[in-house]
KENU-24372 format. One record per residue (C-alpha): residue number from 0; residue in three letters; y negated, x, z. Coordinates in nm, 4 decimals, padded with zeros to 6 digits, always signed. Layout:
BEGIN
<rec seq="NUM" type="ALA" v="Y" u="X" w="Z"/>
...
This chain:
BEGIN
<rec seq="0" type="MET" v="-04.8182" u="+00.1740" w="+02.0008"/>
<rec seq="1" type="SER" v="-04.8538" u="-00.1621" w="+02.1747"/>
<rec seq="2" type="ASN" v="-04.6254" u="-00.3211" w="+02.4159"/>
<rec seq="3" type="ASP" v="-04.5167" u="-00.5721" w="+02.1588"/>
<rec seq="4" type="GLY" v="-04.3974" u="-00.2923" w="+01.9219"/>
<rec seq="5" type="VAL" v="-04.2045" u="-00.1346" w="+02.2139"/>
<rec seq="6" type="PHE" v="-04.0436" u="-00.4586" w="+02.3104"/>
<rec seq="7" type="HIS" v="-03.9461" u="-00.5535" w="+01.9609"/>
<rec seq="8" type="ARG" v="-03.7826" u="-00.2102" w="+01.9009"/>
<rec seq="9" type="LEU" v="-03.6063" u="-00.2413" w="+02.2311"/>
<rec seq="10" type="GLY" v="-03.4879" u="-00.5920" w="+02.1457"/>
<rec seq="11" type="MET" v="-03.3678" u="-00.4742" w="+01.7955"/>
<rec seq="12" type="GLY" v="-03.1671" u="-00.1870" w="+01.9658"/>
<rec seq="13" type="TYR" v="-02.9974" u="-00.4231" w="+02.2133"/>
<rec seq="14" type="ARG" v="-02.9212" u="-00.6655" w="+01.9240"/>
<rec seq="15" type="VAL" v="-02.7435" u="-00.3827" w="+01.7386"/>
<rec seq="16" type="VAL" v="-02.5489" u="-00.2725" w="+02.0533"/>
<rec seq="17" type="PHE" v="-02.4434" u="-00.6409" w="+02.1293"/>
<rec seq="18" type="ARG" v="-02.3382" u="-00.6803" w="+01.7711"/>
<rec seq="19" type="SER" v="-02.1361" u="-00.3616" w="+01.7774"/>
<rec seq="20" type="LEU" v="-01.9759" u="-00.4889" w="+02.1184"/>
<rec seq="21" type="ILE" v="-01.8859" u="-00.8314" w="+01.9802"/>
<rec seq="22" type="ALA" v="-01.7344" u="-00.6609" w="+01.6634"/>
<rec seq="23" type="LEU" v="-01.5318" u="-00.4435" w="+01.9033"/>
<rec seq="24" type="VAL" v="-01.4142" u="-00.7304" w="+02.1119"/>
<rec seq="25" type="ALA" v="-01.3256" u="-00.9195" w="+01.7974"/>
<rec seq="26" type="LEU" v="-01.1210" u="-00.6226" w="+01.6622"/>
<rec seq="27" type="ILE" v="-00.9385" u="-00.6101" w="+01.9988"/>
<rec seq="28" type="GLY" v="-00.8764" u="-00.9722" w="+01.9731"/>
<rec seq="29" type="ALA" v="-00.7435" u="-00.9470" w="+01.6215"/>
<rec seq="30" type="THR" v="-00.5217" u="-00.6512" w="+01.7193"/>
<rec seq="31" type="ALA" v="-00.3831" u="-00.8499" w="+02.0081"/>
<rec seq="32" type="ALA" v="-00.3227" u="-01.1589" w="+01.7960"/>
<rec seq="33" type="VAL" v="-00.1400" u="-00.9359" w="+01.5476"/>
<rec seq="34" type="ALA" v="+00.0754" u="-00.7824" w="+01.8224"/>
<rec seq="35" type="VAL" v="+00.1567" u="-01.1352" w="+01.9550"/>
<rec seq="36" type="LEU" v="+00.2287" u="-01.2934" w="+01.6284"/>
<rec seq="37" type="VAL" v="+00.4004" u="-01.0234" w="+01.4177"/>
<rec seq="38" type="VAL" v="+00.4926" u="-00.7136" w="+01.6314"/>
<rec seq="39" type="PHE" v="+00.6422" u="-00.8912" w="+01.9464"/>
<rec seq="40" type="PRO" v="+00.8729" u="-01.1190" w="+01.7378"/>
<rec seq="41" type="LEU" v="+00.9812" u="-00.8197" w="+01.5171"/>
<rec seq="42" type="TRP" v="+01.0665" u="-00.6176" w="+01.8187"/>
<rec seq="43" type="TYR" v="+01.2547" u="-00.8992" w="+01.9861"/>
<rec seq="44" type="SER" v="+01.4567" u="-00.9561" w="+01.6762"/>
<rec seq="45" type="ALA" v="+01.5275" u="-00.5838" w="+01.6438"/>
<rec seq="46" type="LYS" v="+01.6624" u="-00.5869" w="+01.9925"/>
<rec seq="47" type="HIS" v="+01.8539" u="-00.9191" w="+01.9776"/>
<rec seq="48" type="ALA" v="+01.9113" u="-01.0053" w="+01.6164"/>
<rec seq="49" type="PRO" v="+01.9168" u="-00.6943" w="+01.3907"/>
<rec seq="50" type="GLN" v="+02.0016" u="-00.8729" w="+01.0729"/>
<rec seq="51" type="ILE" v="+01.7126" u="-01.1080" w="+01.1187"/>
<rec seq="52" type="TYR" v="+01.4845" u="-00.8034" w="+01.1910"/>
<rec seq="53" type="SER" v="+01.6008" u="-00.6278" w="+00.8725"/>
<rec seq="54" type="THR" v="+01.5551" u="-00.9364" w="+00.6569"/>
<rec seq="55" type="SER" v="+01.2104" u="-00.9867" w="+00.8071"/>
<rec seq="56" type="VAL" v="+01.0912" u="-00.6359" w="+00.7463"/>
<rec seq="57" type="VAL" v="+01.2259" u="-00.6217" w="+00.3870"/>
<rec seq="58" type="ALA" v="+01.0458" u="-00.9666" w="+00.3275"/>
<rec seq="59" type="ILE" v="+00.7245" u="-00.8535" w="+00.4592"/>
<rec seq="60" type="LEU" v="+00.7386" u="-00.5220" w="+00.2659"/>
<rec seq="61" type="ALA" v="+00.8329" u="-00.6964" w="-00.0593"/>
<rec seq="62" type="ALA" v="+00.5533" u="-00.9682" w="+00.0032"/>
<rec seq="63" type="LEU" v="+00.2989" u="-00.6938" w="+00.0461"/>
<rec seq="64" type="ILE" v="+00.4197" u="-00.4983" w="-00.2580"/>
<rec seq="65" type="MET" v="+00.4130" u="-00.8192" w="-00.4721"/>
<rec seq="66" type="ALA" v="+00.0553" u="-00.8956" w="-00.3367"/>
<rec seq="67" type="VAL" v="-00.0685" u="-00.5456" w="-00.4546"/>
<rec seq="68" type="VAL" v="+00.0956" u="-00.5739" w="-00.7810"/>
<rec seq="69" type="VAL" v="-00.0362" u="-00.9174" w="-00.8578"/>
<rec seq="70" type="ARG" v="-00.3855" u="-00.8243" w="-00.7407"/>
<rec seq="71" type="SER" v="-00.3875" u="-00.5148" w="-00.9623"/>
<rec seq="72" type="LEU" v="-00.2678" u="-00.7132" w="-01.2473"/>
<rec seq="73" type="PHE" v="-00.5577" u="-00.9733" w="-01.2059"/>
<rec seq="74" type="ARG" v="-00.8024" u="-00.6870" w="-01.1842"/>
<rec seq="75" type="LEU" v="-00.6710" u="-00.5191" w="-01.4893"/>
<rec seq="76" type="GLY" v="-00.6685" u="-00.8462" w="-01.6855"/>
<rec seq="77" type="ARG" v="-01.0234" u="-00.9165" w="-01.5716"/>
<rec seq="78" type="ARG" v="-01.1350" u="-00.5744" w="-01.6869"/>
<rec seq="79" type="ILE" v="-00.9774" u="-00.6061" w="-02.0255"/>
<rec seq="80" type="ARG" v="-01.1344" u="-00.9462" w="-02.0804"/>
<rec seq="81" type="ARG" v="-01.4778" u="-00.8001" w="-02.0034"/>
<rec seq="82" type="GLY" v="-01.4104" u="-00.5204" w="-02.2605"/>
<rec seq="83" type="GLU" v="-01.4198" u="-00.2432" w="-02.0004"/>
<rec seq="84" type="LEU" v="-01.0738" u="-00.1348" w="-02.0919"/>
<rec seq="85" type="GLN" v="-00.8770" u="-00.1165" w="-02.4113"/>
<rec seq="86" type="PRO" v="-00.5890" u="-00.3663" w="-02.4510"/>
<rec seq="87" type="GLY" v="-00.3261" u="-00.0885" w="-02.4667"/>
<rec seq="88" type="VAL" v="-00.4148" u="+00.0304" w="-02.1270"/>
<rec seq="89" type="PHE" v="-00.2083" u="-00.2554" w="-01.9633"/>
<rec seq="90" type="ARG" v="+00.1180" u="-00.1478" w="-02.1331"/>
<rec seq="91" type="ARG" v="+00.0489" u="+00.2186" w="-02.0235"/>
<rec seq="92" type="ARG" v="-00.0217" u="+00.1230" w="-01.6777"/>
<rec seq="93" type="LEU" v="+00.2788" u="-00.1106" w="-01.6654"/>
<rec seq="94" type="ARG" v="+00.5010" u="+00.1771" w="-01.7999"/>
<rec seq="95" type="ALA" v="+00.3574" u="+00.4164" w="-01.5378"/>
<rec seq="96" type="VAL" v="+00.4444" u="+00.1652" w="-01.2545"/>
<rec seq="97" type="GLY" v="+00.7924" u="+00.1240" w="-01.3996"/>
<rec seq="98" type="MET" v="+00.8410" u="+00.5015" w="-01.4043"/>
<rec seq="99" type="THR" v="+00.7106" u="+00.5315" w="-01.0358"/>
<rec seq="100" type="VAL" v="+00.9440" u="+00.2517" w="-00.9156"/>
<rec seq="101" type="LEU" v="+01.2306" u="+00.4004" w="-01.0986"/>
<rec seq="102" type="THR" v="+01.1664" u="+00.7505" w="-00.9630"/>
<rec seq="103" type="VAL" v="+01.1257" u="+00.6231" w="-00.6013"/>
<rec seq="104" type="ALA" v="+01.4380" u="+00.4171" w="-00.6343"/>
<rec seq="105" type="MET" v="+01.6447" u="+00.7039" w="-00.7657"/>
<rec seq="106" type="GLY" v="+01.5078" u="+00.9282" w="-00.4828"/>
<rec seq="107" type="TYR" v="+01.6147" u="+00.6460" w="-00.2385"/>
<rec seq="108" type="LEU" v="+01.9506" u="+00.6102" w="-00.4013"/>
<rec seq="109" type="ALA" v="+02.0104" u="+00.9979" w="-00.3536"/>
<rec seq="110" type="ALA" v="+01.9180" u="+00.9855" w="-00.0075"/>
<rec seq="111" type="VAL" v="+02.1518" u="+00.6844" w="+00.0677"/>
<rec seq="112" type="LEU" v="+02.4439" u="+00.8382" w="-00.1301"/>
<rec seq="113" type="ALA" v="+02.4016" u="+01.1752" w="+00.0668"/>
<rec seq="114" type="VAL" v="+02.3935" u="+00.9953" w="+00.4041"/>
<rec seq="115" type="ARG" v="+02.6923" u="+00.7884" w="+00.3130"/>
<rec seq="116" type="GLY" v="+02.8989" u="+01.0897" w="+00.2413"/>
<rec seq="117" type="TYR" v="+02.9222" u="+01.0803" w="-00.1420"/>
<rec seq="118" type="PRO" v="+02.7990" u="+01.4308" w="-00.2182"/>
<rec seq="119" type="LEU" v="+02.8768" u="+01.4364" w="-00.5975"/>
<rec seq="120" type="ALA" v="+02.7018" u="+01.1182" w="-00.6603"/>
<rec seq="121" type="ALA" v="+02.4005" u="+01.2237" w="-00.4375"/>
<rec seq="122" type="ILE" v="+02.3847" u="+01.5481" w="-00.6422"/>
<rec seq="123" type="GLY" v="+02.3831" u="+01.3453" w="-00.9682"/>
<rec seq="124" type="ALA" v="+02.1212" u="+01.1113" w="-00.8440"/>
<rec seq="125" type="THR" v="+01.9005" u="+01.3976" w="-00.7211"/>
<rec seq="126" type="LEU" v="+01.9277" u="+01.5671" w="-01.0659"/>
<rec seq="127" type="VAL" v="+01.8266" u="+01.2420" w="-01.2323"/>
<rec seq="128" type="PHE" v="+01.5429" u="+01.2163" w="-00.9655"/>
<rec seq="129" type="LEU" v="+01.4246" u="+01.5648" w="-01.0448"/>
<rec seq="130" type="VAL" v="+01.4207" u="+01.4894" w="-01.4293"/>
<rec seq="131" type="LEU" v="+01.2170" u="+01.1673" w="-01.3665"/>
<rec seq="132" type="ILE" v="+00.9648" u="+01.3716" w="-01.1623"/>
<rec seq="133" type="GLY" v="+00.9443" u="+01.6235" w="-01.4439"/>
<rec seq="134" type="LEU" v="+00.8963" u="+01.3588" w="-01.7095"/>
<rec seq="135" type="ALA" v="+00.6295" u="+01.1818" w="-01.5032"/>
<rec seq="136" type="ALA" v="+00.4452" u="+01.5077" w="-01.4432"/>
<rec seq="137" type="SER" v="+00.4589" u="+01.6180" w="-01.8143"/>
<rec seq="138" type="ARG" v="+00.3378" u="+01.2710" w="-01.9327"/>
<rec seq="139" type="ARG" v="+00.0428" u="+01.2992" w="-01.6860"/>
<rec seq="140" type="THR" v="-00.0390" u="+01.6500" w="-01.8186"/>
<rec seq="141" type="ALA" v="-00.0068" u="+01.5483" w="-02.1654"/>
<rec seq="142" type="SER" v="-00.2417" u="+01.2400" w="-02.1212"/>
<rec seq="143" type="HIS" v="-00.5027" u="+01.4617" w="-01.9431"/>
<rec seq="144" type="ALA" v="-00.4865" u="+01.7330" w="-02.2061"/>
<rec seq="145" type="GLY" v="-00.6709" u="+01.5156" w="-02.4565"/>
<rec seq="146" type="THR" v="-00.9652" u="+01.4502" w="-02.2083"/>
<rec seq="147" type="ARG" v="-01.0465" u="+01.8198" w="-02.1620"/>
């Protein structure tokens, strides 16, 4: 092997190392920027203005959920237009998302009612929550039975 080959390999190796180092520094910088721009203001508002903190956190979570839902809807529509999926899949997925949201909301309601000291209402909400879980599981089992 010639010296040119060794120096070339050595240079390529250091290039990979420096690229990785630059990526690590960029990641650390992005993490610091998020901490300064998002985490610190949330911490400060949690300590000094709890209502603003609560509103901010709920707004951030709602925005993230909406972004995921909108992105999924666009992807689903694109796949239907391309002919990769049948048109009825949109309705089924929308129904599944609705069932999931309803189940999670009922579980949350049951927990809130239990914490607030309404045991009978919490028991009722828990029973509805358990029924919703059973319905969701049975629909999933029924939909997979045809594919076996």
